[in-house]
VEXTI-76213 format. One record per residue (C-alpha): residue number from 0; residue in one letter; chain; x, y, z. Coordinates in Angstrom, 1 decimal. Each point is the difference from the previous one (the first is absolute). Layout:
<balums>
(balum NUM,"a","A",(X,Y,Z))
...
</balums>
This chain:
<balums>
(balum 0,"m","A",(201.0,134.4,77.8))
(balum 1,"s","A",(-0.4,3.3,-2.0))
(balum 2,"a","A",(1.8,0.7,-3.3))
(balum 3,"a","A",(2.2,2.5,1.9))
(balum 4,"d","A",(1.2,-2.8,2.3))
(balum 5,"f","A",(0.7,-2.6,-2.8))
(balum 6,"r","A",(3.0,1.8,-1.6))
(balum 7,"l","A",(1.1,-2.2,-2.8))
(balum 8,"a","A",(3.4,-0.3,-1.7))
(balum 9,"v","A",(0.2,-1.8,-3.3))
(balum 10,"f","A",(3.4,-1.5,-1.0))
(balum 11,"a","A",(0.4,-0.5,-3.8))
(balum 12,"s","A",(2.8,-0.6,-2.4))
(balum 13,"g","A",(-1.8,0.2,-3.3))
(balum 14,"g","A",(-2.9,1.7,-1.7))
(balum 15,"g","A",(-2.3,0.0,3.0))
(balum 16,"t","A",(-3.3,-1.3,-1.4))
(balum 17,"n","A",(-0.9,-1.6,3.3))
(balum 18,"f","A",(0.9,3.3,1.7))
(balum 19,"q","A",(-2.3,1.7,-2.4))
(balum 20,"a","A",(-2.8,-2.4,0.8))
(balum 21,"i","A",(0.5,0.8,3.7))
(balum 22,"l","A",(-0.1,3.7,-0.7))
(balum 23,"d","A",(-3.2,-0.5,-2.0))
(balum 24,"a","A",(-1.6,-1.9,2.8))
(balum 25,"m","A",(0.8,2.8,2.4))
(balum 26,"a","A",(-1.4,2.6,-2.3))
(balum 27,"a","A",(-3.2,-2.0,-0.4))
(balum 28,"g","A",(-0.4,-0.3,3.7))
(balum 29,"d","A",(0.5,-3.8,-0.1))
(balum 30,"l","A",(3.2,0.1,2.1))
(balum 31,"p","A",(0.0,2.1,3.1))
(balum 32,"a","A",(3.7,0.9,0.0))
(balum 33,"t","A",(2.4,2.9,-0.5))
(balum 34,"p","A",(2.7,-0.4,-2.7))
(balum 35,"a","A",(2.9,1.0,2.2))
(balum 36,"l","A",(3.0,-1.0,-2.2))
(balum 37,"c","A",(1.1,-1.8,-3.2))
(balum 38,"l","A",(3.4,-1.4,0.4))
(balum 39,"s","A",(2.2,-1.6,-2.7))
(balum 40,"d","A",(3.4,-1.4,-0.4))
(balum 41,"r","A",(0.3,1.6,-3.4))
(balum 42,"d","A",(-0.3,3.7,-0.8))
(balum 43,"t","A",(-1.4,-0.9,-3.5))
(balum 44,"a","A",(-2.9,-2.1,1.4))
(balum 45,"g","A",(-3.3,1.0,-1.6))
(balum 46,"a","A",(-1.7,-0.4,3.4))
(balum 47,"l","A",(1.8,3.2,1.1))
(balum 48,"d","A",(-1.5,1.9,-3.0))
(balum 49,"r","A",(-3.5,-1.3,1.0))
(balum 50,"a","A",(0.6,1.2,3.6))
(balum 51,"r","A",(1.1,3.5,-1.1))
(balum 52,"a","A",(-3.0,0.3,-2.2))
(balum 53,"h","A",(-2.2,-0.6,3.1))
(balum 54,"d","A",(2.1,2.1,2.4))
(balum 55,"v","A",(1.2,-3.0,1.9))
(balum 56,"p","A",(3.4,0.4,1.7))
(balum 57,"t","A",(2.8,-2.1,-1.6))
(balum 58,"a","A",(3.3,-1.4,1.1))
(balum 59,"v","A",(2.7,-2.0,-1.7))
(balum 60,"c","A",(2.0,-2.4,2.2))
(balum 61,"t","A",(2.3,-2.7,-1.5))
(balum 62,"p","A",(1.9,-2.6,2.0))
(balum 63,"d","A",(3.0,0.5,-2.2))
(balum 64,"a","A",(0.7,3.2,1.8))
(balum 65,"y","A",(0.4,-1.8,3.4))
(balum 66,"d","A",(2.6,-2.3,1.4))
(balum 67,"t","A",(-2.4,-2.5,1.6))
(balum 68,"p","A",(-3.7,-1.0,-0.1))
(balum 69,"a","A",(-0.3,1.4,3.5))
(balum 70,"a","A",(1.2,3.4,-1.1))
(balum 71,"y","A",(-2.3,0.0,-3.0))
(balum 72,"g","A",(-2.9,-1.0,2.4))
(balum 73,"a","A",(0.9,2.9,2.3))
(balum 74,"a","A",(-0.2,2.4,-2.9))
(balum 75,"l","A",(-3.4,-1.4,-1.0))
(balum 76,"l","A",(-1.3,0.2,3.5))
(balum 77,"q","A",(1.1,3.6,0.3))
(balum 78,"t","A",(-1.7,0.9,-3.2))
(balum 79,"l","A",(-3.2,-1.8,1.1))
(balum 80,"a","A",(0.1,1.8,3.3))
(balum 81,"t","A",(0.5,3.4,-1.7))
(balum 82,"h","A",(-3.3,-0.6,-1.8))
(balum 83,"d","A",(-1.9,-1.5,3.0))
(balum 84,"v","A",(-0.6,-3.2,-1.9))
(balum 85,"t","A",(-2.2,-2.6,1.8))
(balum 86,"f","A",(-0.2,-2.6,-2.7))
(balum 87,"v","A",(2.1,-1.1,-2.9))
(balum 88,"a","A",(-1.1,-1.6,-3.3))
(balum 89,"l","A",(2.6,-1.6,-2.3))
(balum 90,"a","A",(-1.2,0.3,-3.5))
(balum 91,"g","A",(2.6,-1.4,-2.4))
(balum 92,"f","A",(2.9,1.0,2.2))
(balum 93,"l","A",(2.9,-2.1,-1.0))
(balum 94,"r","A",(2.3,0.3,3.0))
(balum 95,"k","A",(-0.1,-2.2,3.1))
(balum 96,"i","A",(-1.3,1.9,3.0))
(balum 97,"p","A",(2.6,0.0,2.8))
(balum 98,"p","A",(-0.8,-1.9,3.2))
(balum 99,"n","A",(-0.1,3.2,2.2))
(balum 100,"v","A",(-2.7,1.4,-2.3))
(balum 101,"v","A",(-2.0,-3.2,0.0))
(balum 102,"a","A",(0.2,-0.1,3.8))
(balum 103,"a","A",(-1.1,3.6,0.4))
(balum 104,"y","A",(-3.0,-0.4,-2.3))
(balum 105,"a","A",(-0.9,-3.6,0.9))
(balum 106,"g","A",(-3.7,-0.5,-0.9))
(balum 107,"r","A",(0.0,3.3,-1.7))
(balum 108,"m","A",(1.8,-0.8,-3.3))
(balum 109,"t","A",(-1.5,-1.8,-2.9))
(balum 110,"n","A",(1.2,-1.2,-3.5))
(balum 111,"i","A",(-1.8,-1.0,-3.1))
(balum 112,"h","A",(1.3,-2.9,-2.0))
(balum 113,"p","A",(-1.2,-1.1,-3.5))
(balum 114,"s","A",(-0.7,-3.7,0.8))
(balum 115,"l","A",(-1.9,-2.1,2.5))
(balum 116,"l","A",(2.6,-0.3,2.7))
(balum 117,"p","A",(1.8,-2.2,1.0))
(balum 118,"a","A",(0.1,-1.0,-3.7))
(balum 119,"f","A",(2.5,1.9,-2.2))
(balum 120,"g","A",(1.4,2.2,2.8))
(balum 121,"g","A",(3.3,0.5,1.6))
(balum 122,"r","A",(3.3,1.7,-0.8))
(balum 123,"g","A",(0.2,1.2,-3.5))
(balum 124,"m","A",(-3.6,-0.7,-0.8))
(balum 125,"y","A",(-1.6,3.3,-1.0))
(balum 126,"g","A",(-1.7,1.6,-3.0))
(balum 127,"m","A",(0.2,-1.9,-3.3))
(balum 128,"r","A",(2.2,-2.6,1.5))
(balum 129,"v","A",(-3.0,-1.3,1.9))
(balum 130,"h","A",(-2.3,0.0,-3.0))
(balum 131,"r","A",(2.6,-1.8,-2.1))
(balum 132,"a","A",(0.4,-2.7,2.7))
(balum 133,"v","A",(-3.8,-0.3,0.2))
(balum 134,"v","A",(-0.4,-0.6,-3.8))
(balum 135,"d","A",(3.1,-2.3,-0.2))
(balum 136,"y","A",(-1.3,-2.1,2.9))
(balum 137,"g","A",(-3.4,-0.5,-1.7))
(balum 138,"v","A",(-2.2,0.9,3.0))
(balum 139,"h","A",(-3.7,0.7,-0.7))
(balum 140,"w","A",(-0.3,2.7,2.7))
(balum 141,"t","A",(2.2,2.8,1.3))
(balum 142,"g","A",(-1.1,3.2,1.8))
(balum 143,"a","A",(1.0,2.8,2.3))
(balum 144,"t","A",(0.8,-0.1,3.7))
(balum 145,"v","A",(0.2,2.8,2.6))
(balum 146,"h","A",(2.1,-1.1,3.0))
(balum 147,"l","A",(1.6,1.4,3.1))
(balum 148,"v","A",(3.7,0.6,-0.3))
(balum 149,"d","A",(2.5,-2.0,2.2))
(balum 150,"d","A",(3.7,-0.7,-0.3))
(balum 151,"a","A",(-0.3,-2.5,-2.8))
(balum 152,"y","A",(-1.0,0.6,-3.6))
(balum 153,"d","A",(-3.7,-0.5,-0.6))
(balum 154,"q","A",(-0.6,-2.1,3.1))
(balum 155,"g","A",(-2.0,2.3,2.3))
(balum 156,"p","A",(-3.6,-0.8,1.0))
(balum 157,"i","A",(-2.4,0.2,-2.9))
(balum 158,"v","A",(-2.7,2.8,0.3))
(balum 159,"l","A",(-1.9,-0.4,-3.3))
(balum 160,"q","A",(0.3,-2.1,-3.2))
(balum 161,"e","A",(-1.9,-0.1,-3.2))
(balum 162,"p","A",(0.4,-2.7,-2.7))
(balum 163,"v","A",(0.6,0.8,-3.7))
(balum 164,"p","A",(-0.4,-2.6,-2.8))
(balum 165,"v","A",(2.8,-0.9,-2.3))
(balum 166,"r","A",(-1.6,-0.7,-3.3))
(balum 167,"p","A",(1.3,-2.3,-2.8))
(balum 168,"g","A",(2.4,1.9,-2.2))
(balum 169,"d","A",(0.7,2.8,2.5))
(balum 170,"a","A",(3.3,1.7,-0.2))
(balum 171,"p","A",(1.6,1.5,3.1))
(balum 172,"d","A",(-1.2,3.5,-1.0))
(balum 173,"d","A",(-3.6,-1.3,-0.2))
(balum 174,"v","A",(0.2,-1.4,3.5))
(balum 175,"a","A",(1.7,3.1,1.3))
(balum 176,"a","A",(-2.8,2.3,-1.2))
(balum 177,"r","A",(-2.7,-2.1,1.5))
(balum 178,"v","A",(1.8,-0.3,3.3))
(balum 179,"l","A",(0.8,3.8,0.1))
(balum 180,"a","A",(-3.7,0.8,-0.4))
(balum 181,"v","A",(-0.7,-2.1,3.1))
(balum 182,"e","A",(2.8,1.6,1.9))
(balum 183,"h","A",(-1.5,3.4,-0.5))
(balum 184,"r","A",(-3.2,-1.1,1.7))
(balum 185,"l","A",(1.5,-2.2,2.6))
(balum 186,"y","A",(2.6,2.3,1.5))
(balum 187,"p","A",(-2.3,2.9,0.9))
(balum 188,"r","A",(-2.5,-2.4,1.4))
(balum 189,"a","A",(2.7,-1.6,2.3))
(balum 190,"l","A",(1.2,3.4,1.1))
(balum 191,"r","A",(-3.5,1.1,0.8))
(balum 192,"l","A",(-0.4,-3.0,2.3))
(balum 193,"f","A",(3.1,1.2,2.0))
(balum 194,"a","A",(-1.2,3.6,0.0))
(balum 195,"q","A",(-3.3,-1.2,1.4))
(balum 196,"g","A",(1.7,-2.0,2.7))
(balum 197,"r","A",(-1.6,-3.2,-1.3))
(balum 198,"i","A",(3.2,-2.1,-0.2))
(balum 199,"a","A",(1.2,-2.3,2.8))
(balum 200,"v","A",(3.1,-2.2,-0.3))
(balum 201,"d","A",(0.4,-3.3,2.0))
(balum 202,"g","A",(3.3,-1.6,-1.0))
(balum 203,"r","A",(-0.3,-0.6,-3.7))
(balum 204,"t","A",(-3.8,0.4,-0.1))
(balum 205,"v","A",(-1.5,3.3,-0.9))
(balum 206,"r","A",(-3.6,0.5,1.1))
(balum 207,"i","A",(-2.3,2.6,-1.5))
(balum 208,"d","A",(-2.7,1.5,2.2))
(balum 209,"d","A",(-3.4,-0.1,-1.6))
(balum 210,"p","A",(-2.1,2.9,1.3))
(balum 211,"s","A",(-3.2,-1.6,-1.3))
(balum 212,"s","A",(0.5,-2.8,2.4))
(balum 213,"r","A",(-0.1,2.2,3.1))
</balums>
């Protein structure tokens, strides 16, 4: 698949550092994709500023403006169609994706989560809430997970994971910084695998084609 065919929309609610990592990977030639859209549910999201600085189209779409999840999903789908989006990457997007959007982009929508799923995932588990829970629980390892999106929070098939140590005396901020650095590497790598057509999904199992084995 060429970069022109892999038209990527990134959904973000916050500052957009993972979005920036994705843009940097594209600029470096490490991710054969076209940045088709940055969409947020907040018009103050820093990710939108990053998009404008790179001449990436932007959109703001919040579920509060719609009567039902289906109506919100229809608006999202219309926006994605307007920009000819072929793949969606959630990067700190704090709204649940409506079922009609999940169905339309089945196998073509990913999320990154700041733990080793299925640990420390689910409704309400995002950002610093995850890292506080990790420290409070006393685990020795956490990490980052890229997974496909389905109708449940943080339960889609896992694409890539990378562990991150939790060190004695760590505060949640320490863990967060260490995990975020991994996220910035892991997400572009996962998206590159999709862009290269190297991902196959069998139930909950994600298989990655290794060209060196051919």
